[in-house]
N, CA, C and O atoms as a printed pandas DataFrame, in Angstrom:
     atom_number atom_name residue_name chain_id  residue_number  x_coord  y_coord  z_coord
0              1         N          UNK        A               1   15.925    5.570   18.031
1              2        CA          UNK        A               1   15.420    5.114   16.676
2              3         C          UNK        A               1   16.363    5.474   16.084
3              4         O          UNK        A               1   16.896    6.527   16.432
4              5         N          UNK        A               2   16.908    4.693   14.946
5              6        CA          UNK        A               2   17.304    5.534   13.552
6              7         C          UNK        A               2   16.503    5.371   12.261
7              8         O          UNK        A               2   16.499    4.268   11.716
8              9         N          UNK        A               3   15.872    6.321   11.774
9             10        CA          UNK        A               3   15.482    6.318   10.419
10            11         C          UNK        A               3   15.854    6.870    9.161
11            12         O          UNK        A               3   16.732    7.732    9.143
12            13         N          UNK        A               4   15.235    6.445    7.961
13            14        CA          UNK        A               4   16.175    7.416    7.138
14            15         C          UNK        A               4   14.430    6.978    5.958
15            16         O          UNK        A               4   14.230    5.801    5.658
16            17         N          UNK        A               5   13.644    7.855    5.583
17            18        CA          UNK        A               5   13.172    8.366    4.304
18            19         C          UNK        A               5   13.378    8.934    3.362
19            20         O          UNK        A               5   14.007    9.992    3.354
20            21         N          UNK        A               6   12.922    8.399    2.380
21            22        CA          UNK        A               6   13.184    8.658    0.544
22            23         C          UNK        A               6   11.515    9.201    0.366
23            24         O          UNK        A               6   10.758    8.955    1.305
24            25         N          UNK        A               7   10.950    9.964   -0.894
25            26        CA          UNK        A               7   10.592   10.418   -1.266
26            27         C          UNK        A               7   10.111   10.190   -2.613
27            28         O          UNK        A               7   10.924    9.941   -3.503
28            29         N          UNK        A               8    8.767   10.256   -2.871
29            30        CA          UNK        A               8    8.927    9.929   -4.599
30            31         C          UNK        A               8    6.870   10.652   -4.259
31            32         O          UNK        A               8    6.356   11.197   -3.282
32            33         N          UNK        A               9    6.284   10.220   -5.723
33            34        CA          UNK        A               9    4.836   11.127   -5.787
34            35         C          UNK        A               9    4.364    9.771   -6.971
35            36         O          UNK        A               9    4.805    8.844   -7.651
36            37         N          UNK        A              10    3.140   10.515   -6.573
37            38        CA          UNK        A              10    2.409    8.864   -7.699
38            39         C          UNK        A              10    1.000   10.054   -7.856
39            40         O          UNK        A              10    0.834   10.964   -7.043
40            41         N          UNK        A              11   -0.021    9.783   -9.197
41            42        CA          UNK        A              11   -0.990   11.067   -9.499
42            43         C          UNK        A              11   -1.819    9.518  -10.059
43            44         O          UNK        A              11   -1.367    8.616  -10.764
44            45         N          UNK        A              12   -2.785    9.628   -9.606
45            46        CA          UNK        A              12   -3.942    9.091   -9.810
46            47         C          UNK        A              12   -5.475    9.352  -10.187
47            48         O          UNK        A              12   -5.672   10.398  -10.804
48            49         N          UNK        A              13   -6.661    8.506   -9.889
49            50        CA          UNK        A              13   -7.748    8.889  -10.243
50            51         C          UNK        A              13   -8.217    7.926   -9.465
51            52         O          UNK        A              13   -7.672    6.941   -8.967
52            53         N          UNK        A              14   -9.392    8.374   -9.419
53            54        CA          UNK        A              14  -10.506    7.639   -8.054
54            55         C          UNK        A              14  -11.745    7.896   -7.788
55            56         O          UNK        A              14  -11.780    9.113   -7.606
56            57         N          UNK        A              15  -12.536    7.568   -7.689
57            58        CA          UNK        A              15  -13.969    8.110   -6.893
58            59         C          UNK        A              15  -14.175    6.649   -5.492
59            60         O          UNK        A              15  -13.717    5.507   -5.499
60            61         N          UNK        A              16  -15.082    7.397   -4.409
61            62        CA          UNK        A              16  -15.301    7.282   -3.655
62            63         C          UNK        A              16  -17.179    6.456   -3.554
63            64         O          UNK        A              16  -17.878    6.531   -4.565
64            65         N          UNK        A              17  -17.627    5.894   -2.531
65            66        CA          UNK        A              17  -18.710    5.877   -2.403
66            67         C          UNK        A              17  -18.721    6.168   -1.152
67            68         O          UNK        A              17  -17.862    5.890   -0.315
68            69         N          UNK        A              18  -20.218    7.032   -0.943
69            70        CA          UNK        A              18  -20.636    7.003    0.246
70            71         C          UNK        A              18  -20.482    8.910    0.171
71            72         O          UNK        A              18  -19.643    9.690   -0.281
72            73         N          UNK        A              19  -22.249    9.080    1.129
73            74        CA          UNK        A              19  -22.466   10.470    1.245
74            75         C          UNK        A              19  -21.236   11.615    1.861
75            76         O          UNK        A              19  -21.362   12.811    1.598
76            77         N          UNK        A              20  -20.050   11.107    2.702
77            78        CA          UNK        A              20  -19.554   11.339    3.805
78            79         C          UNK        A              20  -18.581   12.248    2.584
79            80         O          UNK        A              20  -18.341   13.424    2.857
80            81         N          UNK        A              21  -18.114   11.748    1.436
81            82        CA          UNK        A              21  -16.984   12.378    0.199
82            83         C          UNK        A              21  -17.489   12.958    0.103
83            84         O          UNK        A              21  -17.071   13.904    0.770
84            85         N          UNK        A              22  -19.004   13.385   -0.727
85            86        CA          UNK        A              22  -19.220   14.845   -1.175
86            87         C          UNK        A              22  -19.418   14.432   -2.436
87            88         O          UNK        A              22  -20.117   13.533   -2.904
88            89         N          UNK        A              23  -18.317   15.643   -3.171
89            90        CA          UNK        A              23  -18.511   15.608   -4.307
90            91         C          UNK        A              23  -17.691   14.838   -4.860
91            92         O          UNK        A              23  -17.751   14.688   -6.081
92            93         N          UNK        A              24  -16.563   14.050   -3.958
93            94        CA          UNK        A              24  -15.096   12.898   -4.291
94            95         C          UNK        A              24  -16.095   11.452   -4.768
95            96         O          UNK        A              24  -15.670   10.325   -5.020
96            97         N          UNK        A              25  -17.039   11.771   -4.779
97            98        CA          UNK        A              25  -17.454   10.359   -4.992
98            99         C          UNK        A              25  -17.609   10.336   -6.643
99           100         O          UNK        A              25  -18.196    9.400   -7.186
100          101         N          UNK        A              26  -17.049   11.418   -7.391
101          102        CA          UNK        A              26  -16.983   11.449   -8.379
102          103         C          UNK        A              26  -15.590   11.567   -8.657
103          104         O          UNK        A              26  -14.680   12.093   -8.016
104          105         N          UNK        A              27  -15.631   10.621  -10.379
105          106        CA          UNK        A              27  -14.329   10.348  -10.560
106          107         C          UNK        A              27  -13.202   12.031  -10.571
107          108         O          UNK        A              27  -13.226   12.896  -11.447
108          109         N          UNK        A              28  -12.582   12.021   -9.666
109          110        CA          UNK        A              28  -11.395   12.999   -9.944
110          111         C          UNK        A              28   -9.861   12.320   -9.585
111          112         O          UNK        A              28   -9.824   11.326   -8.859
112          113         N          UNK        A              29   -8.818   12.809  -10.038
113          114        CA          UNK        A              29   -7.468   13.082   -9.957
114          115         C          UNK        A              29   -7.240   13.438   -8.393
115          116         O          UNK        A              29   -8.014   14.049   -7.657
116          117         N          UNK        A              30   -6.125   12.958   -8.121
117          118        CA          UNK        A              30   -4.858   12.851   -6.868
118          119         C          UNK        A              30   -3.648   12.777   -7.196
119          120         O          UNK        A              30   -3.219   11.844   -7.875
120          121         N          UNK        A              31   -2.662   14.087   -6.613
121          122        CA          UNK        A              31   -1.339   13.594   -6.720
122          123         C          UNK        A              31   -0.842   13.856   -5.346
123          124         O          UNK        A              31   -1.005   14.887   -4.693
124          125         N          UNK        A              32   -0.112   12.602   -4.946
125          126        CA          UNK        A              32    0.040   12.858   -3.591
126          127         C          UNK        A              32    1.709   12.470   -3.719
127          128         O          UNK        A              32    2.271   11.878   -4.641
128          129         N          UNK        A              33    2.303   13.035   -2.423
129          130        CA          UNK        A              33    3.808   13.042   -2.338
130          131         C          UNK        A              33    4.051   11.578   -1.056
131          132         O          UNK        A              33    3.610   11.219    0.036
132          133         N          UNK        A              34    4.661   11.310   -1.701
133          134        CA          UNK        A              34    4.634    9.733   -0.517
134          135         C          UNK        A              34    6.028    9.433   -0.159
135          136         O          UNK        A              34    6.863    8.954   -0.926
136          137         N          UNK        A              35    6.256    9.836    1.382
137          138        CA          UNK        A              35    7.041    9.410    1.932
138          139         C          UNK        A              35    7.364    8.317    2.340
139          140         O          UNK        A              35    6.395    7.750    2.845
140          141         N          UNK        A              36    8.400    7.652    2.373
141          142        CA          UNK        A              36    8.624    6.302    2.856
142          143         C          UNK        A              36   10.067    6.246    4.185
143          144         O          UNK        A              36   11.263    6.320    3.903
144          145         N          UNK        A              37    9.496    6.101    5.562
145          146        CA          UNK        A              37   10.544    5.756    6.599
146          147         C          UNK        A              37   10.428    4.412    6.789
147          148         O          UNK        A              37    9.475    3.638    6.710
148          149         N          UNK        A              38   12.121    4.222    7.180
149          150        CA          UNK        A              38   12.236    2.567    7.586
150          151         C          UNK        A              38   13.404    3.525    8.387
151          152         O          UNK        A              38   14.155    4.480    8.190
152          153         N          UNK        A              39   12.885    2.305    9.701
153          154        CA          UNK        A              39   13.535    2.554   10.769
154          155         C          UNK        A              39   13.964    1.271   11.756
155          156         O          UNK        A              39   13.330    0.217   11.715
156          157         N          UNK        A              40   15.213    1.487   12.731
157          158        CA          UNK        A              40   15.800    0.481   13.521
158          159         C          UNK        A              40   16.356    0.826   14.238
159          160         O          UNK        A              40   16.990    1.880   14.297
160          161         N          UNK        A              41   16.241   -0.043   15.007
161          162        CA          UNK        A              41   17.023    0.090   16.947
162          163         C          UNK        A              41   19.025    1.021   16.376
163          164         O          UNK        A              41   19.463    2.168   16.462
164          165         N          UNK        A              42   19.465    0.000   15.976
165          166        CA          UNK        A              42   20.469   -0.193   15.698
166          167         C          UNK        A              42   21.012    0.390   14.320
167          168         O          UNK        A              42   20.262    0.167   13.370
168          169         N          UNK        A              43   21.874    0.913   14.108
169          170        CA          UNK        A              43   22.228    1.184   12.952
170          171         C          UNK        A              43   23.240   -0.308   12.333
171          172         O          UNK        A              43   24.108   -0.936   12.940
172          173         N          UNK        A              44   22.649   -0.530   10.790
173          174        CA          UNK        A              44   23.511   -2.063   10.338
174          175         C          UNK        A              44   24.933   -2.300   10.569
175          176         O          UNK        A              44   25.496   -1.736   11.507
176          177         N          UNK        A              45   25.774   -3.365    9.513
177          178        CA          UNK        A              45   27.263   -3.174    9.954
178          179         C          UNK        A              45   27.611   -1.784    9.051
179          180         O          UNK        A              45   28.264   -0.769    9.292
180          181         N          UNK        A              46   27.137   -2.078    8.338
181          182        CA          UNK        A              46   27.853   -0.097    7.645
182          183         C          UNK        A              46   27.212    0.807    7.788
183          184         O          UNK        A              46   26.962    1.713    6.993
184          185         N          UNK        A              47   26.791    0.606    9.105
185          186        CA          UNK        A              47   26.566    2.302    9.656
186          187         C          UNK        A              47   25.093    2.300    8.993
187          188         O          UNK        A              47   24.843    3.485    9.215
188          189         N          UNK        A              48   24.302    1.969    8.545
189          190        CA          UNK        A              48   23.264    2.360    7.732
190          191         C          UNK        A              48   21.780    1.849    8.516
191          192         O          UNK        A              48   21.722    1.088    9.482
192          193         N          UNK        A              49   21.077    2.244    8.086
193          194        CA          UNK        A              49   19.040    2.209    8.325
194          195         C          UNK        A              49   18.893    1.146    7.022
195          196         O          UNK        A              49   18.498    0.001    7.239
196          197         N          UNK        A              50   19.167    1.501    5.927
197          198        CA          UNK        A              50   18.627    0.821    4.867
198          199         C          UNK        A              50   19.914    1.790    3.726
199          200         O          UNK        A              50   20.583    2.818    3.840
200          201         N          UNK        A              51   19.780    1.086    3.036
201          202        CA          UNK        A              51   20.888    1.555    1.719
202          203         C          UNK        A              51   20.055    2.400    0.685
203          204         O          UNK        A              51   20.068    1.899   -0.439
204          205         N          UNK        A              52   19.371    3.507    0.796
205          206        CA          UNK        A              52   18.963    4.548    0.222
206          207         C          UNK        A              52   18.743    4.476   -1.385
207          208         O          UNK        A              52   17.571    4.658   -1.713
208          209         N          UNK        A              53   19.475    4.288   -2.237
209          210        CA          UNK        A              53   20.062    4.123   -3.411
210          211         C          UNK        A              53   18.286    2.623   -3.165
211          212         O          UNK        A              53   17.212    2.729   -3.758
212          213         N          UNK        A              54   18.612    1.657   -2.300
213          214        CA          UNK        A              54   17.469    0.203   -2.716
214          215         C          UNK        A              54   16.159    0.646   -2.040
215          216         O          UNK        A              54   15.079    0.096   -2.258
216          217         N          UNK        A              55   16.343    1.719   -1.174
217          218        CA          UNK        A              55   14.959    1.999   -0.741
218          219         C          UNK        A              55   14.674    2.852   -1.579
219          220         O          UNK        A              55   13.726    2.286   -2.123
220          221         N          UNK        A              56   14.799    3.903   -2.151
221          222        CA          UNK        A              56   14.291    4.844   -3.112
222          223         C          UNK        A              56   13.650    4.123   -4.299
223          224         O          UNK        A              56   12.467    4.109   -4.642
224          225         N          UNK        A              57   15.038    3.347   -5.007
225          226        CA          UNK        A              57   14.269    2.344   -6.671
226          227         C          UNK        A              57   13.150    1.330   -5.887
227          228         O          UNK        A              57   12.222    1.192   -6.684
228          229         N          UNK        A              58   12.836    0.484   -4.509
229          230        CA          UNK        A              58   11.808   -0.080   -4.224
230          231         C          UNK        A              58   10.523    1.107   -4.106
231          232         O          UNK        A              58    9.655    0.546   -4.775
232          233         N          UNK        A              59   10.192    1.821   -3.851
233          234        CA          UNK        A              59    9.975    2.537   -3.196
234          235         C          UNK        A              59    9.370    3.187   -5.094
235          236         O          UNK        A              59    8.240    3.176   -5.583
236          237         N          UNK        A              60    9.956    3.399   -5.355
237          238        CA          UNK        A              60    9.730    3.836   -7.169
238          239         C          UNK        A              60    8.761    2.767   -7.905
239          240         O          UNK        A              60    7.836    3.051   -8.666
240          241         N          UNK        A              61    9.218    1.353   -7.472
241          242        CA          UNK        A              61    8.654    0.431   -7.885
242          243         C          UNK        A              61    6.891    0.477   -7.374
243          244         O          UNK        A              61    5.825    0.710   -7.945
244          245         N          UNK        A              62    7.301    0.129   -6.047
245          246        CA          UNK        A              62    5.782    0.218   -5.665
246          247         C          UNK        A              62    4.736    0.850   -6.229
247          248         O          UNK        A              62    3.657    0.420   -6.636
248          249         N          UNK        A              63    5.363    2.308   -6.187
249          250        CA          UNK        A              63    4.897    3.258   -6.918
250          251         C          UNK        A              63    4.179    3.177   -8.168
251          252         O          UNK        A              63    3.027    3.477   -8.482
252          253         N          UNK        A              64    5.251    2.648   -8.860
253          254        CA          UNK        A              64    4.868    2.248  -10.451
254          255         C          UNK        A              64    3.605    1.539  -10.880
255          256         O          UNK        A              64    2.896    1.514  -11.886
256          257         N          UNK        A              65    3.625    0.982   -9.709
257          258        CA          UNK        A              65    2.426   -0.154   -9.863
258          259         C          UNK        A              65    0.283    0.222   -9.667
259          260         O          UNK        A              65   -0.836   -0.255   -9.855
260          261         N          UNK        A              66    1.331    1.849   -8.981
261          262        CA          UNK        A              66   -0.428    2.509   -9.232
262          263         C          UNK        A              66   -0.271    4.222   -9.721
263          264         O          UNK        A              66   -1.163    5.043   -9.508
264          265         N          UNK        A              67    1.127    4.573  -10.453
265          266        CA          UNK        A              67    0.506    5.910  -10.824
266          267         C          UNK        A              67    0.025    5.793  -12.214
267          268         O          UNK        A              67   -0.111    4.705  -12.773
268          269         N          UNK        A              68   -0.192    6.759  -12.679
269          270        CA          UNK        A              68   -1.084    7.224  -13.448
270          271         C          UNK        A              68   -1.802    6.275  -13.872
271          272         O          UNK        A              68   -1.588    5.718  -14.949
272          273         N          UNK        A              69   -2.680    5.993  -13.135
273          274        CA          UNK        A              69   -3.996    4.630  -13.114
274          275         C          UNK        A              69   -5.306    5.634  -12.567
275          276         O          UNK        A              69   -5.362    6.698  -11.951
276          277         N          UNK        A              70   -6.241    4.755  -13.104
277          278        CA          UNK        A              70   -7.778    4.785  -12.623
278          279         C          UNK        A              70   -7.620    3.520  -11.471
279          280         O          UNK        A              70   -7.442    2.327  -11.715
280          281         N          UNK        A              71   -7.750    4.206  -10.095
281          282        CA          UNK        A              71   -7.927    2.808   -9.202
282          283         C          UNK        A              71   -9.405    2.648   -9.422
283          284         O          UNK        A              71   -9.449    1.688  -10.191
284          285         N          UNK        A              72  -10.774    3.072   -9.170
285          286        CA          UNK        A              72  -11.318    2.925   -9.837
286          287         C          UNK        A              72  -11.416    0.960  -10.774
287          288         O          UNK        A              72  -12.123    0.048  -10.346
288          289         N          UNK        A              73  -10.282    0.846  -12.318
289          290        CA          UNK        A              73  -10.165   -0.161  -12.644
290          291         C          UNK        A              73   -9.140   -1.048  -12.409
291          292         O          UNK        A              73   -8.484   -1.678  -13.239
292          293         N          UNK        A              74   -9.050   -1.044  -11.093
293          294        CA          UNK        A              74   -8.081   -2.711  -10.809
294          295         C          UNK        A              74   -8.402   -3.479   -9.805
295          296         O          UNK        A              74   -8.949   -3.349   -8.710
296          297         N          UNK        A              75   -8.054   -4.101  -10.273
297          298        CA          UNK        A              75   -9.326   -5.388  -10.141
298          299         C          UNK        A              75   -8.640   -5.854   -8.333
299          300         O          UNK        A              75   -9.366   -6.687   -7.790
300          301         N          UNK        A              76   -7.878   -5.578   -7.796
301          302        CA          UNK        A              76   -7.802   -5.996   -6.259
302          303         C          UNK        A              76   -9.155   -4.591   -5.659
303          304         O          UNK        A              76   -9.847   -5.004   -4.728
304          305         N          UNK        A              77   -9.391   -3.550   -5.993
305          306        CA          UNK        A              77   -9.244   -2.562   -5.391
306          307         C          UNK        A              77  -10.867   -2.352   -5.559
307          308         O          UNK        A              77  -11.347   -1.534   -4.774
308          309         N          UNK        A              78  -11.652   -2.896   -6.352
309          310        CA          UNK        A              78  -13.002   -3.229   -6.750
310          311         C          UNK        A              78  -13.982   -2.808   -5.442
311          312         O          UNK        A              78  -13.916   -3.626   -4.524
312          313         N          UNK        A              79  -14.765   -1.811   -5.243
313          314        CA          UNK        A              79  -15.801   -1.247   -4.362
314          315         C          UNK        A              79  -14.911   -1.646   -2.863
315          316         O          UNK        A              79  -15.036   -2.450   -1.939
316          317         N          UNK        A              80  -14.035   -0.636   -3.235
317          318        CA          UNK        A              80  -13.103   -0.308   -2.329
318          319         C          UNK        A              80  -12.965    1.357   -2.283
319          320         O          UNK        A              80  -12.645    1.867   -3.357
320          321         N          UNK        A              81  -13.151    2.161   -1.272
321          322        CA          UNK        A              81  -13.043    3.475   -1.549
322          323         C          UNK        A              81  -11.301    3.757   -1.109
323          324         O          UNK        A              81  -10.975    4.075    0.034
324          325         N          UNK        A              82  -10.499    3.606   -2.026
325          326        CA          UNK        A              82   -8.798    4.396   -2.270
326          327         C          UNK        A              82   -8.244    5.453   -1.462
327          328         O          UNK        A              82   -7.233    6.024   -1.871
328          329         N          UNK        A              83   -8.997    5.931    0.093
329          330        CA          UNK        A              83   -8.614    6.755    0.800
330          331         C          UNK        A              83   -7.092    6.761    0.882
331          332         O          UNK        A              83   -6.295    5.827    0.789
332          333         N          UNK        A              84   -6.895    8.102    1.086
333          334        CA          UNK        A              84   -4.871    8.030    1.831
334          335         C          UNK        A              84   -5.022    7.099    2.462
335          336         O          UNK        A              84   -4.735    5.929    2.207
336          337         N          UNK        A              85   -5.540    7.594    3.439
337          338        CA          UNK        A              85   -4.893    6.268    4.129
338          339         C          UNK        A              85   -5.113    5.190    3.754
339          340         O          UNK        A              85   -4.044    4.639    4.016
340          341         N          UNK        A              86   -5.909    4.240    3.191
341          342        CA          UNK        A              86   -6.052    3.148    3.088
342          343         C          UNK        A              86   -4.673    2.941    1.792
343          344         O          UNK        A              86   -4.114    1.845    1.839
344          345         N          UNK        A              87   -4.212    3.849    0.805
345          346        CA          UNK        A              87   -3.537    3.854   -0.051
346          347         C          UNK        A              87   -1.762    3.360    0.697
347          348         O          UNK        A              87   -0.989    2.485    0.307
348          349         N          UNK        A              88   -1.602    4.521    2.075
349          350        CA          UNK        A              88   -0.605    4.380    2.531
350          351         C          UNK        A              88   -0.461    3.283    3.079
351          352         O          UNK        A              88    0.694    2.881    3.218
352          353         N          UNK        A              89   -1.339    2.633    3.458
353          354        CA          UNK        A              89   -1.628    1.154    4.196
354          355         C          UNK        A              89   -0.650   -0.137    3.142
355          356         O          UNK        A              89    0.225   -0.986    3.314
356          357         N          UNK        A              90   -1.494    0.422    2.028
357          358        CA          UNK        A              90   -0.786   -0.415    0.705
358          359         C          UNK        A              90    0.077   -0.227    0.136
359          360         O          UNK        A              90    0.346   -1.043   -0.746
360          361         N          UNK        A              91    0.683    0.571    0.274
361          362        CA          UNK        A              91    2.223    1.120   -0.126
362          363         C          UNK        A              91    2.670    0.708    1.167
363          364         O          UNK        A              91    3.643   -0.022    0.979
364          365         N          UNK        A              92    2.430    0.823    2.411
365          366        CA          UNK        A              92    3.799    0.059    3.286
366          367         C          UNK        A              92    3.527   -1.336    3.379
367          368         O          UNK        A              92    4.295   -2.067    4.006
368          369         N          UNK        A              93    2.798   -1.649    2.976
369          370        CA          UNK        A              93    2.800   -3.174    3.562
370          371         C          UNK        A              93    3.140   -3.950    1.880
371          372         O          UNK        A              93    3.455   -5.140    1.857
372          373         N          UNK        A              94    3.040   -3.180    0.609
373          374        CA          UNK        A              94    4.553   -3.332   -0.575
374          375         C          UNK        A              94    5.586   -3.833   -0.207
375          376         O          UNK        A              94    6.075   -4.955   -0.336
376          377         N          UNK        A              95    5.958   -2.740    0.360
377          378        CA          UNK        A              95    7.186   -2.220    0.539
378          379         C          UNK        A              95    7.931   -3.715    1.805
379          380         O          UNK        A              95    8.860   -4.511    1.670
380          381         N          UNK        A              96    6.962   -3.471    2.886
381          382        CA          UNK        A              96    6.954   -4.904    4.535
382          383         C          UNK        A              96    7.541   -5.963    2.922
383          384         O          UNK        A              96    8.727   -6.283    2.846
384          385         N          UNK        A              97    6.625   -6.338    1.892
385          386        CA          UNK        A              97    6.936   -7.519    1.045
386          387         C          UNK        A              97    8.491   -7.619    0.977
387          388         O          UNK        A              97    9.193   -8.385    1.636
388          389         N          UNK        A              98    8.783   -6.954    0.311
389          390        CA          UNK        A              98    9.831   -6.336   -0.366
390          391         C          UNK        A              98   11.144   -6.438    0.772
391          392         O          UNK        A              98   12.156   -7.030    0.397
392          393         N          UNK        A              99   11.119   -6.090    1.590
393          394        CA          UNK        A              99   12.138   -5.913    2.712
394          395         C          UNK        A              99   12.217   -7.475    3.081
395          396         O          UNK        A              99   13.395   -7.832    3.052
396          397         N          UNK        A             100   10.959   -8.973    3.565
397          398        CA          UNK        A             100   11.369   -9.572    3.767
398          399         C          UNK        A             100   11.868  -10.415    2.269
399          400         O          UNK        A             100   12.746  -11.277    2.292
400          401         N          UNK        A             101   11.406  -10.148    1.459
401          402        CA          UNK        A             101   11.702  -10.540   -0.226
402          403         C          UNK        A             101   13.520  -10.982   -0.170
403          404         O          UNK        A             101   13.999  -12.093   -0.400
404          405         N          UNK        A             102   14.193   -9.827    0.174
405          406        CA          UNK        A             102   15.401   -9.038    0.408
406          407         C          UNK        A             102   15.812   -8.186   -0.365
407          408         O          UNK        A             102   16.974   -7.782   -0.311
408          409         N          UNK        A             103   14.633   -7.601   -1.536
409          410        CA          UNK        A             103   15.175   -6.534   -2.380
410          411         C          UNK        A             103   15.115   -5.504   -1.743
411          412         O          UNK        A             103   14.129   -4.919   -2.192
412          413         N          UNK        A             104   15.676   -4.749   -0.763
413          414        CA          UNK        A             104   16.590   -3.845    0.336
414          415         C          UNK        A             104   17.727   -4.059    0.814
415          416         O          UNK        A             104   18.326   -3.168    1.415
416          417         N          UNK        A             105   18.297   -5.425    0.616
417          418        CA          UNK        A             105   19.466   -5.867    0.727
418          419         C          UNK        A             105   19.190   -6.858    1.853
419          420         O          UNK        A             105   17.989   -7.121    1.912
420          421         N          UNK        A             106   19.865   -7.432    2.685
421          422        CA          UNK        A             106   20.119   -7.945    3.488
422          423         C          UNK        A             106   20.664   -7.239    5.139
423          424         O          UNK        A             106   20.395   -7.873    6.159
424          425         N          UNK        A             107   21.469   -5.831    5.224
425          426        CA          UNK        A             107   20.860   -5.159    5.883
426          427         C          UNK        A             107   19.468   -4.538    6.195
427          428         O          UNK        A             107   19.114   -3.873    7.169
428          429         N          UNK        A             108   18.801   -4.927    5.134
429          430        CA          UNK        A             108   16.993   -4.447    5.392
430          431         C          UNK        A             108   16.570   -5.573    6.176
431          432         O          UNK        A             108   15.453   -5.436    6.676
432          433         N          UNK        A             109   16.990   -6.328    6.344
433          434        CA          UNK        A             109   16.299   -7.384    7.357
434          435         C          UNK        A             109   15.910   -6.924    8.729
435          436         O          UNK        A             109   14.822   -7.166    9.251
436          437         N          UNK        A             110   17.183   -6.036    9.432
437          438        CA          UNK        A             110   17.044   -5.834   10.725
438          439         C          UNK        A             110   16.081   -4.454   11.579
439          440         O          UNK        A             110   15.969   -4.028   12.729
440          441         N          UNK        A             111   15.418   -4.066    9.935
441          442        CA          UNK        A             111   14.292   -2.942   10.004
442          443         C          UNK        A             111   13.317   -3.384   11.051
443          444         O          UNK        A             111   12.769   -4.483   11.144
444          445         N          UNK        A             112   13.204   -2.396   11.775
445          446        CA          UNK        A             112   11.422   -2.752   12.786
446          447         C          UNK        A             112   10.481   -2.225   12.400
447          448         O          UNK        A             112    9.363   -2.552   12.800
448          449         N          UNK        A             113   10.711   -1.115   11.381
449          450        CA          UNK        A             113    9.019   -0.252   11.389
450          451         C          UNK        A             113    9.469    0.715    9.929
451          452         O          UNK        A             113   10.546    1.253    9.669
452          453         N          UNK        A             114    8.398    0.683    9.272
453          454        CA          UNK        A             114    8.056    1.681    8.098
454          455         C          UNK        A             114    6.744    2.508    8.390
455          456         O          UNK        A             114    5.699    2.373    9.027
456          457         N          UNK        A             115    7.332    3.393    7.621
457          458        CA          UNK        A             115    6.116    4.104    8.808
458          459         C          UNK        A             115    5.655    4.852    6.594
459          460         O          UNK        A             115    6.756    4.818    6.046
460          461         N          UNK        A             116    4.705    5.303    5.659
461          462        CA          UNK        A             116    4.476    5.623    5.084
462          463         C          UNK        A             116    3.214    6.853    5.159
463          464         O          UNK        A             116    2.061    6.700    5.564
464          465         N          UNK        A             117    3.951    8.271    4.550
465          466        CA          UNK        A             117    3.056    8.881    4.838
466          467         C          UNK        A             117    2.825    9.465    3.578
467          468         O          UNK        A             117    3.851    9.659    2.928
468          469         N          UNK        A             118    1.076   10.018    2.710
469          470        CA          UNK        A             118    0.503   10.406    1.605
470          471         C          UNK        A             118    0.254   11.982    1.643
471          472         O          UNK        A             118   -0.854   12.190    2.138
472          473         N          UNK        A             119    0.881   13.116    1.301
473          474        CA          UNK        A             119    0.546   14.021    1.232
474          475         C          UNK        A             119   -0.351   14.536    0.496
475          476         O          UNK        A             119   -0.172   14.461   -0.720
476          477         N          UNK        A             120   -1.254   15.031    0.874
477          478        CA          UNK        A             120   -2.455   15.214   -0.259
478          479         C          UNK        A             120   -1.828   16.879   -0.828
479          480         O          UNK        A             120   -1.369   17.171   -1.932
480          481         N          UNK        A             121   -2.017   17.710    0.331
481          482        CA          UNK        A             121   -1.661   18.884   -0.258
482          483         C          UNK        A             121   -0.996   19.743    0.934
483          484         O          UNK        A             121   -1.495   19.406    2.008
484          485         N          UNK        A             122   -0.005   20.766    1.072
485          486        CA          UNK        A             122    0.989   21.172    2.473
486          487         C          UNK        A             122   -0.423   21.496    3.230
487          488         O          UNK        A             122   -0.318   22.286    4.169
488          489         N          UNK        A             123   -1.589   21.048    2.978
489          490        CA          UNK        A             123   -2.181   21.101    4.624
490          491         C          UNK        A             123   -2.738   20.129    4.773
491          492         O          UNK        A             123   -2.929   20.084    5.989
492          493         N          UNK        A             124   -3.352   18.853    4.123
493          494        CA          UNK        A             124   -3.250   17.477    4.180
494          495         C          UNK        A             124   -2.837   16.109    4.090
495          496         O          UNK        A             124   -2.498   15.585    3.029
496          497         N          UNK        A             125   -2.862   15.558    5.140
497          498        CA          UNK        A             125   -1.503   14.086    4.626
498          499         C          UNK        A             125   -2.310   13.039    5.583
499          500         O          UNK        A             125   -3.256   13.309    6.323
500          501         N          UNK        A             126   -1.746   11.894    5.395
501          502        CA          UNK        A             126   -2.336   10.777    6.145
502          503         C          UNK        A             126   -0.913    9.486    5.620
503          504         O          UNK        A             126   -0.297    9.214    4.590
504          505         N          UNK        A             127   -0.959    8.888    7.436
505          506        CA          UNK        A             127    0.050    7.955    7.719
506          507         C          UNK        A             127   -0.319    6.699    7.646
507          508         O          UNK        A             127   -1.503    6.373    7.735
508          509         N          UNK        A             128    0.608    5.886    7.484
509          510        CA          UNK        A             128    0.581    4.441    7.959
510          511         C          UNK        A             128    1.843    3.798    8.031
511          512         O          UNK        A             128    2.741    3.541    7.230
512          513         N          UNK        A             129    1.479    3.488   10.118
513          514        CA          UNK        A             129    2.797    2.651   10.515
514          515         C          UNK        A             129    2.888    1.050   10.823
515          516         O          UNK        A             129    2.208    0.608   11.749
516          517         N          UNK        A             130    3.521    0.384   10.243
517          518        CA          UNK        A             130    3.237   -0.970   10.699
518          519         C          UNK        A             130    5.234   -1.352   11.240
519          520         O          UNK        A             130    6.233   -0.678   10.989
520          521         N          UNK        A             131    5.105   -2.646   11.997
521          522        CA          UNK        A             131    6.482   -3.287   12.667
522          523         C          UNK        A             131    6.346   -4.152   11.631
523          524         O          UNK        A             131    5.301   -4.459   11.056
524          525         N          UNK        A             132    7.815   -4.657   11.348
525          526        CA          UNK        A             132    8.396   -5.881   10.094
526          527         C          UNK        A             132    8.903   -6.849   11.202
527          528         O          UNK        A             132    9.428   -7.919   10.894
């Protein structure tokens, strides 16, 4: 299996519902380093996994919809705990949509998997991996 990873970051504000979250129930900020890994069994006709420039641009576009936002005020997240795990899935699903609509180029149609990792710090991170 071949893979290519691109990296970016986002800064968000949010709060959580539930005693399990302790002080994080209050509004707080989070900065995430975001890694998006694209995988496939065989390289495409150009001997690449995916165009690194397109992958970087599309990750940036997906994150741009979330960056510097209070996620508590985003209608689609109303009443949802926007945990690190949840956000990894949101980002992976949005990248998958962009693969399917051709935004990552025709060669990306041969991708088999996307994995997104959000790093909250040097000691804690969460990932979501999905098939395409």
